[in-house]
MDAnalysis code that builds the backbone (N, CA, C; Angstrom):
import MDAnalysis as mda
import numpy as np

u = mda.Universe.empty(486, n_residues=162, atom_resindex=np.repeat(np.arange(162), 3), trajectory=True)
u.add_TopologyAttr("name", ["N", "CA", "C"] * 162)
u.add_TopologyAttr("resid", np.arange(1, 163))
u.add_TopologyAttr("resname", ["MET", "THR", "LEU", "ARG", "PRO", "PRO", "SER", "THR", "ARG", "PHE", "LEU", "ALA", "PRO", "ASP", "GLN", "GLY", "LEU", "ILE", "ILE", "LEU", "ASN", "CYS", "SER", "ARG", "GLU", "LYS", "LEU", "VAL", "THR", "SER", "ALA", "PRO", "VAL", "ALA", "ALA", "LEU", "ASP", "LEU", "TYR", "GLN", "GLY", "ALA", "CYS", "VAL", "PRO", "GLN", "ALA", "ARG", "ASP", "HIS", "PHE", "ALA", "ALA", "ASP", "PRO", "ALA", "ARG", "ARG", "ALA", "ARG", "ILE", "ARG", "ILE", "LEU", "SER", "ALA", "ALA", "HIS", "GLY", "LEU", "LEU", "ARG", "PRO", "GLU", "LYS", "ALA", "ILE", "SER", "THR", "TYR", "ASP", "HIS", "ARG", "LEU", "THR", "ASN", "ARG", "VAL", "ASP", "ALA", "VAL", "ARG", "LEU", "HIS", "GLU", "ARG", "THR", "VAL", "SER", "GLY", "GLN", "LEU", "ASP", "ALA", "GLU", "LEU", "ALA", "GLU", "THR", "PRO", "SER", "LEU", "ARG", "HIS", "MET", "LEU", "ILE", "VAL", "VAL", "GLU", "PRO", "LEU", "TYR", "LEU", "LEU", "ALA", "LEU", "GLN", "ARG", "VAL", "PHE", "ASP", "HIS", "LEU", "ASP", "ARG", "LEU", "ASP", "GLN", "ILE", "ALA", "ILE", "ILE", "PRO", "ASP", "PRO", "TRP", "GLY", "TRP", "TRP", "ASP", "GLY", "LEU", "THR", "TYR", "LEU", "HIS", "HIS", "TRP", "GLY", "TRP", "ALA"])
u.atoms.positions = np.array([
    [22.453, -23.469, -31.537],
    [22.341, -23.677, -32.961],
    [20.956, -24.212, -33.262],
    [20.284, -23.612, -34.192],
    [18.989, -24.089, -34.644],
    [19.070, -24.292, -36.145],
    [18.691, -25.457, -36.595],
    [18.739, -25.700, -38.031],
    [17.682, -24.902, -38.775],
    [16.529, -24.772, -38.174],
    [15.469, -23.957, -38.750],
    [14.907, -23.095, -37.630],
    [14.474, -21.880, -37.946],
    [13.935, -21.033, -36.885],
    [12.670, -21.646, -36.296],
    [12.489, -21.470, -34.985],
    [11.285, -22.026, -34.375],
    [10.044, -21.324, -34.879],
    [8.993, -22.070, -35.003],
    [7.707, -21.489, -35.347],
    [6.728, -21.925, -34.268],
    [5.768, -21.086, -34.007],
    [4.811, -21.423, -32.973],
    [3.919, -22.546, -33.466],
    [3.888, -23.607, -32.706],
    [3.048, -24.752, -33.000],
    [2.812, -25.466, -31.686],
    [1.914, -26.370, -31.680],
    [1.657, -27.143, -30.486],
    [1.990, -28.581, -30.802],
    [3.143, -28.991, -30.330],
    [3.623, -30.327, -30.613],
    [3.005, -31.330, -29.652],
    [2.588, -32.442, -30.190],
    [2.196, -33.569, -29.346],
    [3.464, -34.069, -28.662],
    [3.333, -34.708, -27.512],
    [4.541, -35.173, -26.814],
    [5.465, -36.032, -27.673],
    [4.918, -36.880, -28.522],
    [5.777, -37.757, -29.306],
    [6.473, -37.038, -30.467],
    [6.208, -35.750, -30.654],
    [6.865, -34.988, -31.714],
    [8.106, -34.252, -31.226],
    [8.327, -34.229, -29.915],
    [9.469, -33.523, -29.361],
    [10.285, -34.395, -28.427],
    [11.553, -34.057, -28.288],
    [12.454, -34.752, -27.374],
    [13.406, -33.732, -26.782],
    [13.604, -33.807, -25.484],
    [14.521, -32.920, -24.773],
    [15.667, -33.780, -24.247],
    [16.892, -33.392, -24.560],
    [18.067, -34.096, -24.047],
    [18.834, -33.128, -23.164],
    [19.017, -33.524, -21.917],
    [19.684, -32.696, -20.923],
    [20.989, -33.345, -20.472],
    [21.908, -32.522, -20.071],
    [23.165, -32.977, -19.483],
    [22.901, -33.579, -18.108],
    [23.631, -34.632, -17.771],
    [23.605, -35.111, -16.390],
    [24.333, -34.062, -15.539],
    [24.423, -34.299, -14.261],
    [25.140, -33.346, -13.416],
    [25.948, -34.094, -12.370],
    [26.960, -33.441, -11.919],
    [27.798, -34.009, -10.867],
    [27.053, -34.053, -9.539],
    [26.157, -33.074, -9.341],
    [25.369, -33.045, -8.112],
    [24.252, -34.067, -8.217],
    [24.289, -35.033, -7.311],
    [23.291, -36.101, -7.328],
    [22.734, -36.306, -5.934],
    [21.546, -36.842, -5.900],
    [20.938, -37.248, -4.648],
    [21.805, -38.361, -4.066],
    [22.140, -38.262, -2.797],
    [22.928, -39.313, -2.166],
    [21.952, -40.323, -1.592],
    [22.008, -41.519, -2.155],
    [21.081, -42.560, -1.752],
    [21.729, -43.921, -1.942],
    [21.346, -44.869, -1.119],
    [21.878, -46.224, -1.273],
    [20.995, -47.060, -2.190],
    [19.781, -46.605, -2.427],
    [18.849, -47.326, -3.296],
    [18.733, -46.603, -4.640],
    [18.567, -47.323, -5.728],
    [18.360, -46.672, -7.030],
    [17.095, -45.812, -7.018],
    [17.164, -44.691, -7.725],
    [16.013, -43.789, -7.860],
    [15.858, -43.421, -9.329],
    [14.722, -42.866, -9.671],
    [14.469, -42.422, -11.041],
    [15.533, -41.404, -11.451],
    [16.037, -41.528, -12.673],
    [17.100, -40.646, -13.157],
    [16.738, -39.171, -13.010],
    [15.498, -38.819, -13.307],
    [15.099, -37.415, -13.215],
    [15.139, -36.907, -11.779],
    [15.032, -37.812, -10.824],
    [15.126, -37.424, -9.412],
    [16.556, -37.476, -8.891],
    [17.413, -38.287, -9.507],
    [18.787, -38.442, -9.039],
    [19.602, -37.171, -9.225],
    [19.508, -36.571, -10.409],
    [20.360, -35.432, -10.739],
    [19.816, -34.151, -10.109],
    [20.703, -33.458, -9.404],
    [20.304, -32.265, -8.660],
    [20.917, -30.981, -9.211],
    [21.700, -31.074, -10.273],
    [22.360, -29.896, -10.825],
    [22.011, -29.672, -12.277],
    [22.754, -28.746, -12.892],
    [22.511, -28.301, -14.272],
    [21.038, -27.914, -14.398],
    [20.373, -28.250, -15.476],
    [18.976, -27.816, -15.616],
    [17.979, -28.943, -15.353],
    [18.447, -30.055, -14.818],
    [17.535, -31.153, -14.509],
    [16.476, -30.733, -13.478],
    [16.836, -30.051, -12.392],
    [15.786, -29.658, -11.438],
    [14.700, -28.761, -12.059],
    [15.095, -27.846, -12.950],
    [14.106, -26.983, -13.595],
    [13.186, -27.802, -14.501],
    [13.745, -28.749, -15.237],
    [12.921, -29.601, -16.105],
    [11.979, -30.458, -15.259],
    [12.486, -30.997, -14.178],
    [11.669, -31.820, -13.281],
    [10.484, -31.004, -12.752],
    [10.760, -29.791, -12.311],
    [9.694, -28.934, -11.794],
    [8.726, -28.517, -12.903],
    [9.269, -28.157, -14.060],
    [8.445, -27.666, -15.162],
    [7.426, -28.711, -15.620],
    [7.850, -29.975, -15.675],
    [6.981, -31.028, -16.184],
    [6.375, -31.904, -15.087],
    [6.411, -31.446, -13.838],
    [5.902, -32.250, -12.718],
    [4.444, -32.663, -12.915],
    [3.631, -31.780, -13.468],
    [2.201, -32.074, -13.647],
    [1.872, -32.510, -15.078],
    [2.881, -32.862, -15.854],
    [2.679, -33.219, -17.254],
    [3.449, -34.503, -17.573],
    [2.950, -35.655, -17.158],
    [3.704, -36.905, -17.327],
    [4.002, -37.265, -18.783],
    [3.164, -36.893, -19.709],
    [3.409, -37.229, -21.113],
    [4.637, -36.488, -21.645],
    [4.770, -35.225, -21.322],
    [5.934, -34.462, -21.783],
    [7.158, -34.763, -20.917],
    [6.953, -35.024, -19.647],
    [8.045, -35.420, -18.755],
    [8.723, -36.679, -19.312],
    [7.941, -37.574, -19.868],
    [8.471, -38.814, -20.433],
    [9.324, -38.557, -21.675],
    [9.268, -37.354, -22.242],
    [10.030, -37.011, -23.443],
    [11.379, -36.379, -23.112],
    [11.782, -36.473, -21.854],
    [13.095, -35.995, -21.423],
    [14.057, -37.173, -21.446],
    [15.276, -36.921, -21.900],
    [16.362, -37.884, -21.788],
    [17.529, -37.161, -21.126],
    [18.225, -37.870, -20.267],
    [19.393, -37.302, -19.600],
    [20.619, -38.017, -20.140],
    [21.569, -37.250, -20.644],
    [22.790, -37.821, -21.177],
    [23.793, -37.991, -20.042],
    [24.034, -39.243, -19.691],
    [24.926, -39.604, -18.598],
    [26.235, -40.137, -19.154],
    [27.334, -39.694, -18.576],
    [28.646, -40.194, -18.987],
    [28.795, -41.678, -18.692],
    [28.083, -42.170, -17.700],
    [28.186, -43.579, -17.315],
    [27.164, -44.463, -18.012],
    [25.986, -43.920, -18.339],
    [24.877, -44.752, -18.819],
    [24.356, -44.400, -20.205],
    [24.829, -43.333, -20.803],
    [24.273, -42.891, -22.078],
    [22.967, -42.148, -21.861],
    [22.005, -42.333, -22.745],
    [20.720, -41.643, -22.654],
    [19.804, -42.371, -21.680],
    [19.381, -41.659, -20.672],
    [18.498, -42.229, -19.655],
    [17.097, -41.659, -19.776],
    [16.122, -42.533, -19.713],
    [14.729, -42.094, -19.616],
    [14.505, -41.585, -18.195],
    [13.573, -40.670, -18.015],
    [13.417, -40.049, -16.692],
    [13.068, -41.034, -15.578],
    [12.373, -42.112, -15.904],
    [11.950, -43.057, -14.877],
    [12.964, -44.170, -14.621],
    [14.047, -44.241, -15.412],
    [15.044, -45.293, -15.258],
    [15.695, -45.216, -13.878],
    [15.605, -46.288, -13.111],
    [16.178, -46.321, -11.765],
    [17.687, -46.559, -11.854],
    [18.444, -45.639, -11.272],
    [19.900, -45.776, -11.222],
    [20.390, -45.360, -9.843],
    [21.580, -45.808, -9.521],
    [22.198, -45.478, -8.238],
    [23.156, -44.309, -8.406],
    [23.515, -43.708, -7.303],
    [24.483, -42.621, -7.307],
    [25.816, -43.155, -7.835],
    [26.468, -42.377, -8.673],
    [27.760, -42.751, -9.248],
    [28.558, -41.482, -9.465],
    [29.839, -41.623, -9.786],
    [30.671, -40.467, -10.087],
    [31.497, -40.781, -11.328],
    [31.044, -40.286, -12.453],
    [31.756, -40.476, -13.712],
    [31.445, -39.275, -14.594],
    [32.463, -38.708, -15.198],
    [32.288, -37.514, -16.014],
    [33.100, -37.647, -17.295],
    [32.554, -37.143, -18.389],
    [33.333, -37.077, -19.619],
    [34.362, -35.970, -19.461],
    [35.614, -36.296, -19.708],
    [36.656, -35.287, -19.546],
    [37.475, -35.065, -20.803],
    [37.236, -35.906, -21.836],
    [38.008, -35.728, -23.058],
    [37.223, -36.258, -24.259],
    [37.699, -35.889, -25.437],
    [37.026, -36.263, -26.691],
    [36.990, -37.772, -26.899],
    [38.041, -38.446, -26.529],
    [38.108, -39.897, -26.732],
    [36.987, -40.587, -25.958],
    [36.795, -40.194, -24.706],
    [35.723, -40.797, -23.901],
    [34.346, -40.447, -24.455],
    [34.184, -39.236, -24.947],
    [32.889, -38.824, -25.509],
    [32.566, -39.633, -26.763],
    [33.547, -39.810, -27.620],
    [33.330, -40.598, -28.843],
    [33.084, -42.059, -28.484],
    [33.799, -42.565, -27.508],
    [33.586, -43.949, -27.064],
    [32.163, -44.126, -26.521],
    [31.670, -43.173, -25.751],
    [30.292, -43.241, -25.244],
    [29.310, -43.255, -26.410],
    [29.564, -42.427, -27.399],
    [28.721, -42.405, -28.601],
    [28.708, -43.770, -29.278],
    [29.870, -44.315, -29.523],
    [29.983, -45.570, -30.263],
    [29.405, -46.754, -29.500],
    [29.655, -46.815, -28.214],
    [29.247, -47.977, -27.419],
    [27.787, -47.941, -26.985],
    [27.261, -46.744, -26.771],
    [25.958, -46.647, -26.134],
    [24.984, -45.718, -26.840],
    [25.349, -44.459, -26.968],
    [24.401, -43.427, -27.376],
    [23.931, -43.592, -28.816],
    [24.802, -43.992, -29.708],
    [24.406, -44.161, -31.104],
    [23.233, -45.132, -31.230],
    [23.349, -46.273, -30.604],
    [22.264, -47.259, -30.631],
    [21.019, -46.776, -29.926],
    [21.203, -46.061, -28.815],
    [20.053, -45.532, -28.091],
    [19.299, -44.510, -28.935],
    [20.027, -43.640, -29.635],
    [19.372, -42.655, -30.500],
    [18.643, -43.334, -31.652],
    [19.261, -44.331, -32.248],
    [18.599, -45.061, -33.330],
    [17.312, -45.715, -32.830],
    [17.362, -46.315, -31.651],
    [16.172, -46.952, -31.074],
    [15.096, -45.911, -30.781],
    [15.500, -44.769, -30.247],
    [14.560, -43.687, -29.942],
    [13.838, -43.237, -31.208],
    [14.582, -43.045, -32.267],
    [13.988, -42.593, -33.522],
    [13.100, -43.672, -34.138],
    [13.476, -44.931, -33.997],
    [12.654, -46.020, -34.523],
    [11.356, -46.169, -33.726],
    [11.433, -45.988, -32.406],
    [10.251, -46.120, -31.538],
    [9.294, -44.941, -31.683],
    [9.798, -43.807, -32.125],
    [8.998, -42.589, -32.200],
    [9.069, -42.008, -33.609],
    [8.376, -42.619, -34.572],
    [8.470, -42.135, -35.955],
    [7.939, -40.717, -36.150],
    [7.133, -40.222, -35.232],
    [6.594, -38.869, -35.369],
    [7.522, -37.794, -34.799],
    [8.654, -38.188, -34.208],
    [9.599, -37.227, -33.633],
    [10.127, -36.297, -34.716],
    [9.975, -34.971, -34.495],
    [10.426, -33.986, -35.470],
    [11.250, -32.854, -34.867],
    [11.203, -32.692, -33.548],
    [11.872, -31.560, -32.899],
    [12.700, -32.053, -31.719],
    [13.923, -31.529, -31.602],
    [14.787, -31.855, -30.476],
    [15.320, -30.578, -29.861],
    [15.336, -30.581, -28.553],
    [16.001, -29.538, -27.782],
    [17.117, -30.232, -27.020],
    [18.348, -29.830, -27.288],
    [19.523, -30.441, -26.662],
    [20.208, -29.381, -25.817],
    [20.277, -29.619, -24.511],
    [20.890, -28.674, -23.580],
    [22.013, -29.419, -22.851],
    [23.193, -29.410, -23.477],
    [24.338, -30.131, -22.921],
    [25.612, -29.334, -23.147],
    [26.613, -29.608, -22.338],
    [27.898, -28.941, -22.527],
    [28.563, -29.460, -23.798],
    [29.455, -28.673, -24.392],
    [30.015, -29.023, -25.701],
    [30.631, -30.420, -25.798],
    [31.384, -30.868, -24.818],
    [32.003, -32.184, -24.903],
    [30.955, -33.289, -25.015],
    [29.837, -33.117, -24.344],
    [28.769, -34.116, -24.392],
    [28.086, -34.147, -25.761],
    [28.190, -33.059, -26.513],
    [27.631, -33.058, -27.877],
    [28.301, -34.107, -28.760],
    [29.564, -34.385, -28.503],
    [30.245, -35.416, -29.284],
    [29.577, -36.782, -29.113],
    [29.062, -37.034, -27.945],
    [28.368, -38.302, -27.704],
    [27.020, -38.355, -28.410],
    [26.520, -37.208, -28.851],
    [25.219, -37.136, -29.533],
    [25.350, -36.978, -31.042],
    [26.531, -37.168, -31.569],
    [26.743, -36.895, -32.992],
    [25.825, -37.680, -33.915],
    [25.272, -38.783, -33.475],
    [24.367, -39.592, -34.302],
    [23.112, -38.801, -34.690],
    [22.742, -37.822, -33.895],
    [21.587, -36.977, -34.219],
    [21.728, -36.413, -35.625],
    [22.932, -36.043, -36.006],
    [23.149, -35.384, -37.284],
    [23.068, -36.336, -38.475],
    [22.970, -37.624, -38.191],
    [22.740, -38.594, -39.259],
    [21.264, -38.678, -39.629],
    [20.421, -37.980, -38.885],
    [18.973, -38.063, -39.092],
    [18.352, -36.702, -39.417],
    [19.127, -35.830, -39.993],
    [18.626, -34.486, -40.290],
    [17.455, -34.500, -41.265],
    [17.373, -35.513, -42.110],
    [16.313, -35.571, -43.104],
    [14.929, -35.737, -42.483],
    [14.834, -36.255, -41.284],
    [13.524, -36.472, -40.679],
    [13.203, -35.490, -39.552],
    [14.158, -34.636, -39.203],
    [13.935, -33.678, -38.126],
    [13.702, -32.285, -38.692],
    [12.660, -31.626, -38.202],
    [12.378, -30.259, -38.634],
    [13.224, -29.248, -37.878],
    [13.561, -29.566, -36.634],
    [14.295, -28.613, -35.811],
    [15.164, -29.334, -34.800],
    [16.411, -28.899, -34.724],
    [17.305, -29.307, -33.650],
    [17.808, -28.016, -33.028],
    [17.448, -27.772, -31.808],
    [17.936, -26.596, -31.089],
    [18.993, -27.077, -30.106],
    [20.175, -26.501, -30.203],
    [21.291, -26.889, -29.339],
    [21.685, -25.706, -28.484],
    [21.656, -25.927, -27.197],
    [22.118, -24.930, -26.240],
    [23.328, -25.553, -25.542],
    [24.548, -25.108, -25.874],
    [25.757, -25.748, -25.359],
    [26.119, -25.296, -23.944],
    [25.139, -25.305, -23.078],
    [25.321, -24.879, -21.689],
    [24.405, -25.735, -20.827],
    [24.948, -26.580, -19.950],
    [24.097, -27.467, -19.159],
    [23.177, -26.732, -18.186],
    [23.399, -25.438, -18.005],
    [22.513, -24.618, -17.161],
    [21.645, -23.711, -18.016],
    [21.455, -24.048, -19.291],
    [20.745, -23.198, -20.238],
    [19.240, -23.401, -20.282],
    [18.640, -23.802, -19.186],
    [17.194, -24.065, -19.172],
    [16.385, -22.866, -19.635],
    [16.755, -21.683, -19.173],
    [15.952, -20.496, -19.506],
    [16.009, -20.214, -20.999],
    [17.132, -20.473, -21.631],
    [17.216, -20.337, -23.097],
    [16.359, -21.405, -23.776],
    [16.334, -22.593, -23.210],
    [15.529, -23.677, -23.763],
    [14.043, -23.415, -23.690],
    [13.615, -22.639, -22.703],
    [12.183, -22.331, -22.576],
    [11.631, -21.624, -23.803],
    [12.478, -20.862, -24.499],
    [12.044, -20.207, -25.732],
    [11.534, -21.252, -26.723],
    [12.274, -22.335, -26.874],
    [11.870, -23.391, -27.801],
    [10.645, -24.134, -27.274],
    [10.625, -24.410, -25.992],
    [9.468, -25.097, -25.407],
    [8.204, -24.260, -25.562],
    [8.351, -22.947, -25.470],
    [7.206, -22.062, -25.689],
    [6.680, -22.230, -27.123],
    [7.589, -22.248, -28.087],
    [7.173, -22.413, -29.489],
    [6.569, -23.786, -29.751],
    [6.937, -24.759, -28.951],
    [6.353, -26.096, -29.085],
    [4.997, -26.180, -28.403],
    [4.676, -25.170, -27.576],
    [3.462, -25.241, -26.775],
    [3.658, -26.038, -25.495],
    [4.913, -26.176, -25.064],
    [5.240, -26.965, -23.882],
    [5.608, -26.080, -22.700],
    [5.502, -24.778, -22.841],
    [5.847, -23.878, -21.730],
    [4.755, -22.850, -21.555],
])
C-alpha cells in the first residue's frame, strides 16, 4: 500500500525510515550483538548487506521485534524466542512499546517524510500509530511480506537509496 505514488527524489537519510520485520532465525550467541546482526532471516540480511557501506542510511533501519518493539540497528540484544501470534499480543505491543517509540522517532526526526514498512500483516497492528501521523508523511509504502526486500528496492530506488 502506498499513500502517494513514489516520485524520483534523493532523500537525505533523515527524511526516510525503513521498518523491517524481525525473524525467527537469529545468530546463536551468548553475548548481546547489534540487532541488525542478530536477525538472520526475512529481509534483514539483504538490508544489512545493502547498507553495509552506508552508515547514515543503515542507521535509518528499525527492526520490529515482538519482544522489544522497534530496535535501532546498533542496539545490542541477546538471542531470544518470542513471536507475535495473535491480534491481542500485537495490539499490546503497540500500546506498551511501539506507540511511544514511534512518537519519539517522529519527534527526534522532524524532517522524516517517507517510510518503507516491510512486515507481515500481524506486525502491522503493532505499527498502527504510524497512521496517526499521516499529515506529516508524504509517503508510506507497506509491503506485507517480511521477505519483500526486492519489492522494497523499488521505493529505495525512488529515494535514491538503491
